[in-house]
C-alpha positions as CSV (number, residue, x, y, z in Angstrom):
1,M,-5.8,-7.3,-1.6
2,E,-9.5,-7.3,-2.4
3,P,-12.4,-5.4,-1.1
4,P,-15.2,-7.4,0.6
5,V,-16.5,-9.8,-2.1
6,R,-19.9,-10.1,-0.3
7,E,-20.7,-6.4,-1.1
8,L,-19.8,-6.8,-4.7
9,Q,-21.8,-10.0,-5.0
10,L,-24.8,-8.3,-3.5
11,Q,-24.5,-5.5,-6.1
12,S,-24.1,-7.9,-8.9
13,R,-27.1,-9.9,-7.7
14,A,-29.2,-6.7,-7.5
15,D,-28.2,-5.9,-11.1
16,D,-29.3,-9.4,-12.3
17,D,-32.6,-9.0,-10.4
18,D,-33.2,-5.7,-12.1
19,H,-32.5,-7.3,-15.5
20,H,-34.6,-10.4,-15.2
21,G,-37.4,-8.8,-13.4
22,Q,-37.7,-5.8,-15.7
23,N,-41.3,-4.9,-16.8
24,P,-41.5,-4.7,-20.6
25,N,-43.9,-1.8,-20.3
26,T,-41.5,0.2,-18.1
27,D,-40.2,3.4,-19.7
28,T,-36.5,2.9,-20.4
29,S,-35.7,6.6,-20.5
30,A,-34.4,6.2,-16.9
31,T,-31.9,3.6,-17.9
32,P,-28.9,6.0,-18.2
33,S,-29.4,7.2,-14.6
34,S,-29.7,3.6,-13.3
35,V,-26.6,2.6,-15.2
36,T,-24.6,5.5,-13.6
37,N,-25.8,4.4,-10.2
38,R,-24.8,0.8,-10.8
39,F,-21.3,1.7,-11.8
40,S,-20.7,4.4,-9.2
41,L,-21.8,2.2,-6.2
42,P,-19.1,-0.5,-6.5
43,K,-16.5,2.3,-6.8
44,L,-17.9,3.9,-3.6
45,I,-17.9,0.6,-1.8
46,H,-14.3,0.1,-2.9
47,Y,-13.2,3.5,-1.5
48,K,-15.1,3.0,1.8
49,W,-13.4,-0.4,2.2
50,W,-10.0,1.2,1.7
51,F,-10.8,3.9,4.2
52,R,-11.7,1.2,6.8
53,V,-8.6,-0.7,6.1
54,M,-6.4,2.4,6.5
55,I,-8.1,3.2,9.8
56,Y,-7.3,-0.3,11.1
57,I,-3.7,0.0,9.9
58,V,-3.2,3.2,11.9
59,F,-4.8,1.6,15.0
60,I,-2.3,-1.3,14.7
61,I,0.9,0.7,14.2
62,A,0.1,3.4,16.8
63,G,-1.3,1.0,19.4
64,Q,1.4,-1.6,19.1
65,S,4.3,0.9,19.2
66,A,2.9,2.8,22.2
67,A,1.9,-0.3,24.1
68,T,5.3,-2.0,23.7
69,L,7.2,1.1,24.8
70,L,4.9,1.7,27.8
71,G,5.3,-1.9,28.8
72,R,9.0,-1.6,28.8
73,L,8.7,1.7,30.7
74,Y,6.8,-0.1,33.5
75,Y,9.7,-2.5,33.9
76,D,12.5,0.1,33.6
77,K,10.9,2.4,36.3
78,G,10.8,-0.4,38.9
79,G,7.8,-2.5,38.1
80,N,8.4,-6.2,38.3
81,S,5.0,-8.0,38.3
82,K,4.7,-10.2,35.3
83,W,1.0,-10.8,36.0
84,I,0.2,-7.1,36.1
85,A,2.1,-6.6,32.8
86,T,0.0,-9.5,31.4
87,L,-3.3,-8.1,32.9
88,V,-3.0,-4.7,31.2
89,Q,-2.8,-6.4,27.8
90,S,-6.5,-7.5,28.1
91,A,-8.0,-5.5,30.9
92,G,-8.9,-2.5,28.7
93,F,-11.8,-4.3,27.0
94,P,-14.5,-2.3,28.8
95,I,-13.8,0.7,26.6
96,L,-15.2,-1.3,23.6
97,I,-18.5,-2.0,25.2
98,P,-20.1,1.3,24.1
99,L,-19.1,0.5,20.5
100,L,-20.8,-2.9,20.8
101,F,-24.1,-1.3,21.7
102,F,-23.6,1.3,18.9
103,F,-23.0,-1.3,16.2
104,S,-25.5,-3.9,17.4
105,S,-29.0,-3.9,15.8
106,P,-31.6,-3.1,18.5
107,I,-34.3,-5.2,16.8
108,K,-33.6,-8.7,15.4
109,P,-35.9,-11.0,13.5
110,N,-37.2,-14.0,15.3
111,N,-35.3,-16.5,13.1
112,T,-32.0,-14.6,13.8
113,T,-32.7,-14.7,17.6
114,T,-33.4,-18.4,17.4
115,Q,-30.2,-19.1,15.5
116,L,-28.3,-17.0,18.0
117,K,-29.7,-19.1,20.9
118,K,-28.6,-22.3,19.2
119,K,-25.1,-20.9,18.8
120,L,-24.7,-19.7,22.4
121,P,-23.1,-22.9,23.9
122,S,-20.6,-23.1,21.0
123,L,-19.9,-19.3,21.3
124,A,-19.4,-19.5,25.0
125,L,-16.9,-22.4,24.5
126,L,-15.2,-20.5,21.7
127,Y,-14.8,-17.3,23.8
128,F,-13.5,-19.3,26.8
129,F,-11.0,-21.2,24.6
130,F,-9.7,-18.0,23.0
131,G,-9.5,-16.3,26.4
132,L,-7.2,-19.0,27.7
133,I,-5.0,-18.7,24.6
134,L,-4.8,-15.0,25.2
135,T,-3.8,-15.4,28.8
136,A,-0.9,-17.8,28.1
137,D,0.1,-15.7,25.1
138,N,0.2,-12.4,27.0
139,L,2.1,-13.9,29.8
140,M,4.8,-15.1,27.4
141,Y,5.0,-11.7,25.9
142,S,5.4,-10.2,29.4
143,Y,8.4,-12.4,30.1
144,G,9.9,-11.6,26.7
145,L,9.5,-7.8,27.2
146,L,11.1,-8.1,30.7
147,Y,14.2,-10.1,29.7
148,L,14.9,-8.6,26.3
149,P,15.8,-5.2,25.0
150,V,12.8,-3.5,23.3
151,S,14.6,-3.6,19.9
152,T,15.3,-7.3,20.0
153,Y,11.8,-8.0,21.4
154,S,10.1,-6.1,18.6
155,L,12.1,-7.7,15.9
156,L,11.4,-11.2,17.3
157,C,7.7,-10.4,17.2
158,A,8.0,-10.2,13.4
159,T,8.1,-14.0,13.4
160,Q,4.4,-13.9,13.9
161,L,4.1,-13.4,10.1
162,A,6.1,-16.6,9.4
163,F,4.0,-18.6,11.9
164,N,0.8,-17.2,10.7
165,A,1.6,-18.0,7.1
166,L,2.2,-21.6,8.2
167,F,-1.0,-21.9,10.2
168,S,-3.0,-20.1,7.5
169,F,-1.8,-22.6,4.9
170,F,-3.3,-25.5,6.9
171,L,-6.3,-23.7,8.5
172,N,-7.4,-21.0,6.1
173,S,-6.3,-22.4,2.7
174,Q,-3.7,-19.6,2.2
175,K,-1.6,-20.3,-0.9
176,F,2.2,-20.2,-0.7
177,T,3.6,-18.1,-3.6
178,P,7.3,-17.4,-4.2
179,F,7.1,-14.0,-2.6
180,I,5.4,-15.3,0.5
181,L,8.0,-18.1,0.8
182,N,10.7,-15.5,0.4
183,S,9.1,-13.5,3.2
184,L,9.1,-16.5,5.5
185,V,12.8,-17.3,4.8
186,L,13.8,-13.7,5.4
187,L,11.9,-13.4,8.7
188,T,13.3,-16.8,9.9
189,T,16.9,-15.5,9.1
190,S,16.2,-12.3,10.9
191,A,15.2,-14.2,14.1
192,S,18.3,-16.4,13.8
193,L,20.5,-13.4,13.7
194,L,18.9,-12.1,16.9
195,A,19.6,-15.4,18.5
196,L,23.3,-14.9,17.7
197,N,23.1,-11.4,19.2
198,A,22.7,-12.7,22.8
199,D,26.2,-11.9,23.9
200,S,26.0,-8.3,22.5
201,D,22.8,-7.6,24.4
202,E,24.3,-9.1,27.6
203,Q,27.3,-6.8,27.4
204,D,25.4,-3.8,26.3
205,S,26.2,-1.4,29.2
206,S,24.0,1.4,27.6
207,S,20.9,-0.6,28.2
208,S,18.9,0.3,31.2
209,T,18.6,-3.4,32.2
210,K,21.2,-6.1,32.4
211,F,20.4,-9.4,30.8
212,S,22.0,-12.7,31.8
213,K,22.3,-15.5,29.2
214,R,19.7,-17.5,31.1
215,K,17.2,-14.7,31.2
216,Y,18.0,-13.8,27.6
217,A,17.2,-17.4,26.5
218,I,14.0,-17.3,28.5
219,G,12.9,-14.1,26.9
220,F,13.9,-15.3,23.5
221,L,12.0,-18.5,23.7
222,T,8.9,-17.0,25.3
223,T,8.7,-14.3,22.7
224,L,9.0,-16.9,19.9
225,G,6.4,-19.0,21.7
226,A,4.1,-16.0,22.1
227,S,4.5,-15.1,18.4
228,A,3.5,-18.7,17.4
229,A,0.6,-18.8,19.8
230,Y,-0.8,-15.4,18.6
231,A,-0.4,-16.5,15.0
232,L,-2.4,-19.6,15.7
233,Y,-4.9,-17.4,17.6
234,L,-5.4,-15.2,14.5
235,S,-5.8,-18.1,12.1
236,L,-8.3,-19.7,14.4
237,L,-10.2,-16.4,14.6
238,Q,-10.5,-16.2,10.8
239,L,-11.6,-19.9,10.7
240,S,-14.2,-19.1,13.4
241,F,-15.6,-16.2,11.4
242,Q,-16.0,-18.4,8.4
243,K,-17.2,-21.7,9.9
244,I,-18.9,-20.9,13.2
245,L,-19.9,-17.2,13.6
246,K,-20.9,-16.6,10.0
247,A,-21.8,-13.1,11.0
248,E,-20.3,-10.5,8.7
249,T,-20.8,-7.5,11.0
250,F,-18.4,-5.3,13.0
251,S,-20.3,-6.2,16.2
252,S,-19.2,-9.9,15.7
253,V,-15.6,-8.6,15.5
254,L,-16.1,-6.6,18.8
255,N,-17.6,-9.7,20.5
256,M,-14.6,-11.7,19.5
257,Q,-12.4,-9.1,21.2
258,I,-14.5,-8.3,24.3
259,Y,-15.5,-11.8,25.6
260,P,-12.1,-13.5,25.2
261,S,-10.5,-10.4,26.8
262,F,-12.8,-10.8,29.7
263,V,-11.8,-14.4,30.1
264,A,-8.1,-13.5,29.8
265,T,-8.5,-10.8,32.4
266,C,-10.1,-13.2,34.8
267,G,-7.3,-15.7,34.2
268,C,-4.7,-13.0,34.9
269,I,-6.4,-12.0,38.2
270,V,-6.4,-15.7,39.2
271,G,-2.7,-15.9,38.3
272,L,-1.9,-12.7,40.2
273,F,-3.4,-14.0,43.4
274,A,-2.2,-17.6,42.9
275,S,1.4,-16.5,42.4
276,G,1.3,-14.1,45.4
277,E,2.4,-11.1,43.4
278,W,-0.6,-9.1,44.6
279,R,1.1,-8.8,48.1
280,G,3.9,-6.8,46.7
281,L,1.9,-4.4,44.5
282,G,1.6,-1.7,47.2
283,K,5.3,-1.8,48.0
284,E,6.1,-1.8,44.3
285,M,4.0,1.4,43.7
286,N,5.1,3.2,46.8
287,E,8.8,2.3,47.1
288,Y,10.2,0.5,44.1
289,Y,8.7,2.5,41.3
290,Q,10.9,5.5,40.5
291,E,8.1,7.8,39.5
292,S,5.0,9.0,41.4
293,K,1.9,6.9,42.1
294,V,0.0,8.8,39.5
295,S,2.7,7.9,36.9
296,Y,2.6,4.3,38.0
297,V,-1.2,4.1,37.5
298,M,-1.3,6.1,34.3
299,T,1.4,3.9,32.7
300,L,-0.7,0.8,33.3
301,V,-3.9,2.5,32.2
302,W,-2.5,3.8,29.0
303,T,-0.8,0.5,28.3
304,A,-4.2,-1.2,28.6
305,L,-5.9,1.3,26.3
306,T,-3.2,1.2,23.6
307,W,-3.3,-2.6,23.5
308,Q,-7.1,-2.5,22.9
309,I,-6.6,0.0,20.1
310,C,-4.1,-2.4,18.5
311,S,-6.4,-5.4,19.0
312,V,-9.3,-3.6,17.3
313,G,-7.1,-2.9,14.3
314,L,-6.0,-6.5,14.1
315,L,-9.5,-7.9,14.4
316,G,-10.8,-5.4,11.9
317,L,-8.2,-6.4,9.3
318,I,-9.0,-10.1,9.9
319,F,-12.7,-9.3,9.2
320,E,-12.0,-7.1,6.1
321,V,-9.0,-9.0,4.6
322,S,-7.3,-12.0,6.3
323,S,-5.4,-13.0,9.5
324,L,-2.2,-13.2,7.5
325,F,-2.5,-9.6,6.2
326,S,-3.3,-8.3,9.7
327,N,-0.1,-9.9,11.0
328,V,1.8,-8.4,8.1
329,I,0.6,-4.9,9.0
330,S,1.7,-5.4,12.6
331,T,5.2,-5.7,11.3
332,L,5.0,-2.2,10.0
333,A,6.0,-1.1,13.6
334,L,9.4,-2.7,13.0
335,P,11.1,0.4,11.8
336,V,9.4,2.5,14.5
337,I,9.8,0.6,17.8
338,P,13.6,-0.2,17.6
339,I,14.3,3.5,16.7
340,L,12.1,4.7,19.5
341,A,13.8,2.2,21.9
342,V,17.2,3.7,21.0
343,I,15.9,7.2,21.7
344,F,14.1,6.5,24.9
345,F,15.7,3.4,26.4
346,H,19.2,3.8,24.9
347,D,19.1,0.3,23.3
348,K,22.2,-0.4,21.3
349,M,21.6,-0.9,17.5
350,N,24.6,-3.0,16.5
351,G,25.3,-4.5,13.0
352,L,23.4,-7.7,13.6
353,K,20.3,-5.9,14.7
354,V,20.4,-3.6,11.7
355,I,20.8,-6.6,9.3
356,A,17.9,-8.3,11.1
357,M,15.7,-5.2,10.8
358,V,16.6,-4.9,7.1
359,L,15.7,-8.6,6.5
360,A,12.5,-8.3,8.4
361,I,11.4,-5.2,6.4
362,W,12.4,-6.9,3.2
363,G,10.2,-9.9,4.1
364,F,7.4,-7.5,4.9
365,L,7.7,-5.8,1.5
366,S,7.9,-9.1,-0.3
367,Y,4.5,-10.1,1.1
368,I,3.0,-6.6,0.4
369,Y,4.2,-7.0,-3.2
370,Q,2.3,-10.3,-3.4
371,H,-0.9,-8.5,-2.3
372,Y,-0.2,-5.9,-4.9
373,L,-0.2,-8.6,-7.6
374,D,-3.4,-10.1,-6.2
375,D,-5.0,-6.6,-6.3
376,L,-4.0,-6.3,-10.0
377,K,-5.7,-9.7,-10.8
378,H,-8.8,-8.5,-8.9
379,K,-9.0,-5.3,-10.9
380,A,-8.6,-7.2,-14.2
381,H,-11.4,-9.6,-13.1
382,K,-13.5,-6.6,-12.1
383,S,-12.9,-5.0,-15.5
384,E,-14.1,-8.1,-17.3
385,S,-17.2,-8.2,-15.1
386,S,-18.0,-4.6,-15.9
387,E,-17.7,-5.3,-19.6
388,I,-20.1,-8.2,-19.3
389,I,-22.6,-6.0,-17.4
390,S,-22.2,-3.2,-20.1
391,R,-23.0,-5.7,-22.9
392,R,-26.1,-6.9,-21.0
393,I,-27.3,-3.3,-20.6
394,V,-26.8,-2.6,-24.3
395,E,-28.8,-5.7,-25.1
396,V,-31.6,-4.6,-22.8
397,C,-31.7,-1.1,-24.2
């Protein structure tokens, strides 16, 4: 896993400019100080990059775990609207708008403004396209969370990693190494074991919800479909950052979250009214929901907020590292969500689920080890570059 190459390239380019543009009459007594600055800055950049990555990782794990459990709580307490459960996955985007103003530059050069105007039609089409993908994807996730136990649902979501590796191979030039292939095989096996676990989930009397074979099959297939769709979404996002947006700023990451979420929210509202579910919302809140009205509203509000926290973490890691790595980090919630589901929703953790969890975690660790190897290669390359710069400085002195 490497820090942003663009920052290191900028520093290297600045060093070259200082070397080639040096005035022969300049006093070289300040050279030791400049050398110290040149070597300390890349290290500072490296630590700042790791700090940002760790913040995004916390956002993903905390946001995904809390949002999944709150979504299940909505169904368990009497909620039954699939479109409301879908709506809250994207409707929290307004909380990101202040960040957009904070990170956006107030004054832009004329050439940048002109380039932005040229890109507006393609950007609008891109946001609309991603918004439609999010609408369909969130709806499939809502069906999966309704018809599956939380533990089974969360383990199936780990297949995003396998799908994303496949899409990244074709769209983002991601290389397949033995460790990545091992990870894909383990995650596929884990999903297959969960498919064999249908009868156990159906007979699980400790679960708060009964699942027929038909509903289990719907939940299983929609969760797999949602995992594949979201993996494709992440790979296309990374491709868009590289080929279309070409804007390496956090504001571009926020834009890619806010505008597609707005489109997805509009799509959910249309679906809510077209399906007729809006007519039963008042009755659902006043009669069917087992808790108070305040609890009903707060469950939906906090579900929306936690999904946005998770989304910011995912997009941040796409920007800093890659879409595949962001999906890998999302699987870190695997050991957390099923355990919390057993505690709060009394899901049964039988032998097949335990094996599926172990295989999924093994697949995750396999991919993390590949990133560790990539990081070692990067450090070796960085050490060689530092030696070259040192030799150049000695020559100048």
